[in-house]
N, C-alpha and C positions, 0 to 999 in steps of 0.2 A: 678301814673299810675296803673291801675288795672291789676294784673297778673292772669294768667289762673289757676295756682296751687300754692301750697306752695313752697317756695324756698328750702325746704328740700326734695322735691319729687325727686326720682331717675331720672326720665325722664327729669326733669328740670335741674338737675345737669349735666346730659349728654348733654343736649342742650347747656348749658353754656360751657361745656368742648370742644365742637367742634368749637367754635368761636375764631377767632384771630383778636380782635379789636385793633384799635389805639386810641389815645387820643391827646389832645392839651396840650402844656406846657412842661416844663422841670422837673417837679416833678409829681409824680403819684397823680391824683386827688382822693378825698375820695371815689367817686362812683366806681372807678376802683378797689381800694383796697378792698372795700366791696364785689364787685362781685368776685374777686379772692378768697376771703374767703368763698364765697358761691359755688365755683366750677369752675369758669373760669380758664382754664388751660394754656392759651396762651395770650400773649400781643405782638402787633406789634409796632415797633419803626420806626420813620421817621426823616427826617432832622430837622423838627420843634421841636423835643424832645431832641436834642443834642447840647451842646455848648462846651464840653470838655470831655476828657476821665474820669477825676475825677468826673464831674457831672454825667456822664452816669453810672459810677460805683456806685455812691450813689443812683441813681434812681433804678437800678436793685436790689441793696441790700434791698431797701425799699419794692420792690415787693416780694422778697423772705422772707421778714419778715412775710408776710401774707401766703405764700405758698412756701416751700423751693424747690419744683420741678417745678415751673412755667417755661414754655417755653417762652423765650424772643427772639422774631424774629426780623430780620432787613433785609432790601433790600440793601445789601452791596456787589455789584458786583466788586467794584474797578473800575478804569478807569473813564468813563463818569458818571457812576451811583454810587454815594457815599452818604451815610447818615452820616457815622462816621466823615467825613471831608468835610461836605457840605459847610462850609463857606470859605474854601481856596483851595479845590481840593484834589484829592486822592494822597496818597503816593505810590499807586500801579497802574501800567498800566492795562488796561482792557483786555478782551479776545482776541480782534483782534490783539493787539500788541503781546500778548503771542503766538498766532497762527502764526504770521508772523515770529517769531523767530523759532518756531517749535522745541522746546527743552522741552520734557515732564518733565524732571527733574527740569527745571526752573519753569515751570507752577506749579508743585507740591510744590516747595519751596515757591513761591509767595503765593499760597493759604494757606499754612501752617502758614506763618508769618501773613497774614491777619487774619486767624482764631485765632492765638494766641492773637492778639490785641483785637479781639472781645471777646474772652473768658476772658481775663483779666478784661474787663469791665462788665462781667456778661451776655453777649449775648451768647446764645447756639443754635440758629437756624438761618441760613442765607438763605434767598430766592435767592440762587445762586448755581451753575452757569447756565448761559444760554447755552443750548445745541442746539440751533437753527442753522441750516445750512443756511447761508445767501445767498441763491440761487438767490434772487431777489435784485440786488444792489440798486434798487429804494425804497426798504423797508423803510418806514418812522419811524419805531420804534425799529428795531433790529440793523442793521448796525454794528458798531464797538463793539456792545455787544456780537456778535457772534465770535467764534474762526476763522471763515472764510467760504468760499463757498465750500471747499473741504470736502466731507462727512467723509472720514476716518480721516483726520486731526482733524475735530471737535470732532469725537468720542474719539480719543486717548487723546486729551487735556481735554475733559469733564471728563474722567475717572481720569486723573492725578489731576485735580482740586479737585474733590471729595475726593480723597485719602489724599491730603494735608490738606484740610479744616477739615476733620473728624479726622485726626491725631492730630489736635489741640483741639479736644473735642467739635467741633461745627458741628451740623448736617447740611448736605447739603440739598438743595431743588432744584433739577434739573428741569429746566423750558425751554420752555413752551410747554408741551406735548399736542399733538404729533408733534409739530414743527411750529414755527411762522415765519420761514425765507422766505417763498415764498408768502408773503402777500404784498398788496399795500395799506392796510388800517390799521390804529392804532386802536386796540380793545378798547383803552380808549375812543374812539370817535364814533365808529360804529362797525358793525359785519364784520370782515374779512372773506374771502372765498378762499379756495385753491381747484382749480378744476384740480386735477391730479388723475391718476388711482392708484389702489392699489399697483401695481408693483413699481411705482415711490415712493410712500410713504414708502414702505418697504426698497427700495434700497437707499433712501436719508433721509427723515425726521426721520425715526425710528432708524437708525443705531446708532447715538449718545446716544439715550435713552437705547438701548440694552447695550451699553458700560457702561452707568451709573448704570444700574441694576446690571451688573456683578461686578462693582466696589463697590457695597454696598451702594448706595445713600440712606440715611435714609428717604428722602421724595422726592416727585415729584409734581411739580405744573402744573395744567391743564391750557390750553389756551382757551380763548373765541373765537374759530375759527370754522367756518362751513366747514366740509370736506365731501362733498356729497358721495365720494367713501366709506366712513365709516358710515356716518349717514346723510341722506339728509335733516333731519328735525331739529336736535338740535346741537348746538355747543358742542365741546368736553367736556366742563365743566359740561354740563347737559345731556350727552349721556351715557346711560348704555352700548351701544355697544362699545364705546371707552374706558371708564374708567374701566368697569368690564370685558367686553368681550375681548378687546384688551390688556389693560395694566395689569389687574389682571390675566386673564386666559391664553391668548396667550403668553404674554411676561413673565408671572410668577412673577410679582412684588408683594411683600407682605408688603411693607413699607407704610408710611403715604402718602395719596394723599391730597394735599392742592389745593384749588381753587385759581386762580388769583383773584384780588379784585372784589367782586361782585357789587361794586358801579360803575365799569366801564360801559360805555354806552352799550357795546355789550350785557351785561346781564341786567343792570338796565333799559335801554331804551326799551328792548323787553319784559322783564318778570317781572321787579320789583325786588328789592333785597330780599324780603321775599319769593316770589314764586321761584325765582332763587336759593335761598339757599336750599329750600325744594327739588327741582328737582336735585340739585347737590348731596345732601346726598343720595337721592334715587338712583341716577345713580352710586354711588360708591365712591364719595369724602368723606373724613374723617374730613377735617377742612375747615372752611369758612374764607377766608381772607377778612377783611373789615376794613376800617379805614384810607386809604390814603386820601379819600375825606370826608368820614363820620366818625366822631371821637367823639361821645357823648354817654351818657348812654342810651338815648332814642333809638338809633339805636341798641344797644346791646339787650335791652329788646324786641324791635320789632322782632328781628331775633330769640331770644330765644323763645318767645311766638309763633312765626310762626312754629317753629320746633315742639314744644310741641303740638300745635293744629293739626299739620299734623299727629303726632303719634296717638292722640286721635281719629282722623277721619279715620285712617287706610291708609292714603295716603303714610305715611312713617312708616315702621314697627319699633316697639320698639327694635327689635333685630339689625336692621341696624344702628340705632342711637347708641345703646350700643356698637356695634362693632367699630364704628367710634371713639367714646369717648375712648374706650380701646386702640386704636392705638395711639391716642394723648398721653395718659398717659404712654404708653409703650415707646414712644420716649422720653418723659420727664425723665423716669427712666434711659434710655440709657445715656442721657447727664450727669446725676448725676454719673453714674458708670464710664464712660470714663474719666470724669474730675478727679475723685478720683484716677483712675489708673495712670493718667498723673502726678498728684502730688506725688504719692507714688514712681513713677519711679525715681524721683530725678536726672534726666539727668544732666550731668555736663555742666556748663556754660563755653563756650570757648570765648576767647577774640574776640570781633568784631561780635559775634553772638547773636541772640535773646535768652533770657533765656530758657534753657531746650530744645532747638530745634536743635542746630547746624546749623541753617539757618542764613545767613548774615542778620544783622539788617537793612541794606539798600538794601535788595534784590529787592524792588520795583524800585528803581533808576537804579540798575544794569540791570534789565529786560528792563526798558524804553530805556536805552542807547543801548542795543542790538537790540531793535526794530526799531530804527531810520535808515532811508535810505536816503542818499544824492546823487542826480544825477546832472549832469550839469558840465560845465567847468568854471563857474564864480569864482571869488576870494571870500575867506571867509571874514567875517566882521572883521574889525580892529578898526573901529571908531564908534561913536554913530550913530545909525540908526533911521529911523522912521517906526513904525509898524502900518500898516493899517489893522485892523481886520474887516473882513466881517461877520457880525453876522446875523443869522437867528434864529427864535424861536425854542428852543429845544423841543423835544417831552416830554410828561408828565413824563415818566419814568426817564429821565435825569433831567429835571427841569431847570429853568432859574436862580436859585439862586446860583448855583455853578460856580465860575469864571473859565475861560479857556483861553488859548492863550499862547504867549511866551514873551509878552512885559515886565512883571515884572522880569522874569528870565533874559532876555537879558539886561535890564537896570542895573542889579546887576553887570554884567560883563563889560558892556559898558555904564558908567554913561553918562547921557545926551540924552539917547534914549527916544524918545517921542512916543505917541500912541493915536489913536482915533479909535472909532468903527463906522462902516458904515453899513447901512441896506438897504433893498430893497426900502425903501421910502426916502432915502437920495438924495436930489436934488444936481446935479453937483458933485457927489462923487469923480470922478477922478480929476477934477480941484481942489477940496478941498484938496485931498491928495497931489497933486503936490505942491500946495501952502504951505501946512503945512510942507512938507518934506524939502523944500528948496534944499540945496546941499547934504543933508544926503541920504544915500542909503535907498531905500524903501524895506520893508519886508511885503509882503501881506500874511495875515493869513486867511485861509478859513477852513470850516468844511463841507464836503460833497458838494463840488462845483458841482458835476455832477447832484445833485438834485435841483440846484437853478440856473436857466438860467441867472438871473441878476448878479450873482457872476462871471460867465464865461464872460459875456459881459464887466463887469468892469475890469476884469483881461486882456482881450484882449486890451482894450483901454490903460490901465496902462502900459502894456508891449510894446505897440507901442510907447508910449511917453518915457518910461524909460526902455530900454531893459535889463539893469543891475539889475532889480528888482528881489528879491528873493521871491519865492512862498513856503509857508509852508502849507501843507494839513494835518489837524488834524482829518479828517474822513477817508472815503474810498479813497485811492489814485487813480489818473487818470492813464490810461494805456499809455497815451502820455504826460509825464511830460513836463512842460514848465517853462520858467524863466531861468535866468543866473544860478541859483541853485534852485533845487526843493527838498524840504525836506518832506518826508512822515513819520509822527510820529506814525500812526496807532492807534490814540486815542487822546483824549483831556484832560487826567489827568494832574494834576500839574507836576508830574514827567516827563510826555511826553514833556511838554513845557520846562522843565529844560534841558532834554536831547537834544532837538532841539537847544536851545540856545548854549549849549556846542558844538554841532556839527558845528554850523555856525561860531563859533569863534575859535574853536580848543582849548578851555579853559574849564577846569572843574570848576564849580562854587562852 
């Protein structure tokens, strides 16, 4: 590929520095290592890159052999969105579970232990937490990724999460500014729009971000959302009014601004990734996230050259690009300093706690247990049951590769428990469940039943035939719980399933 300028050119190095690309495979490819040596300052990791903590540690060490201050970023929210434990589910409940407990000390401890595990593996930037207020329960992409629909609750837990994560030496990236909670469209697929006035935005969406700034969040991620009250023409990621005028000037934020992935259709479909990246930098963004869907050298070079060309043409000033690159490097320097401070502190290791933190090593399970709510007057399970899981396609942020449910955890406690998964297209699902269950008690497991009419219809028929059925909701719980027992886990992490199985049996696994 023909490049616009020499790779030793300062503008070109700055253009590389503001990119946060991904790659395929579990080892760093030669092209990535070469670009890191040329000035690429950040790398993004996804589930496809991780098989074990040991493998991840080796991967990040190889990256740092090329550049010792490289930012290694990951989308590790815990709960439903996990990359560190993508193959078997997270050891930490997500935001909604933590918000349901509403103990900021617990949230801080969970985030610190999650951060410690990331830092041990060489990850120093986490694209989390989600500070979105989930004001629209039908939201297809936020849901349990939010701390909840209460603005003040979301704000205090956002701040606690940031404090815990950064105490472990991992930079937080608070998202999705200025708030993705009141949307009905997934920005991976199209452009969401929030039609509320400025007073509502300031009283609701912006409150958790103000708390994040006060808590010292090292980075903030922009949302690909159109908010006409702020900018009628461009989504937040591309809007000078929102990134510079609102976030920088009005809210006083001075840290790194990272875009959500530019290959998401809200940007790529309307502007293209090259044009979108130029507009984002010009609007005030400092780092361009790319690589969830595009993960190759050609993409990196296309974006690098588009930024260089924009500087050469005057569309993007050299000073703006240099400022953005400087912010990236400043965050990289912070991660090095804080990790050095943590190592030097030599905090004592207490029995039963994670090294150097004083936080319980199983804090994720502790939190998941506290988040479980059981209502109803039915009997607990004492014998092998039959688990009918009602599955719907997960949003892209969550992904379908991460298992969820309670069947595996319940089978460990009650051997002989069976399970099957039923979808919207399953013919005769209720009859099949009744036949498969036989005399065993039925446990119906759903995720966001309120968003899927077919799930509600299946549960209606199932409860009519077998009133003793247990219902486990692993998404947003219903306001009118039903079933002989109704279990709300407030998330679908592995530990949420474990906590639900324990609550149903009265036995700790």
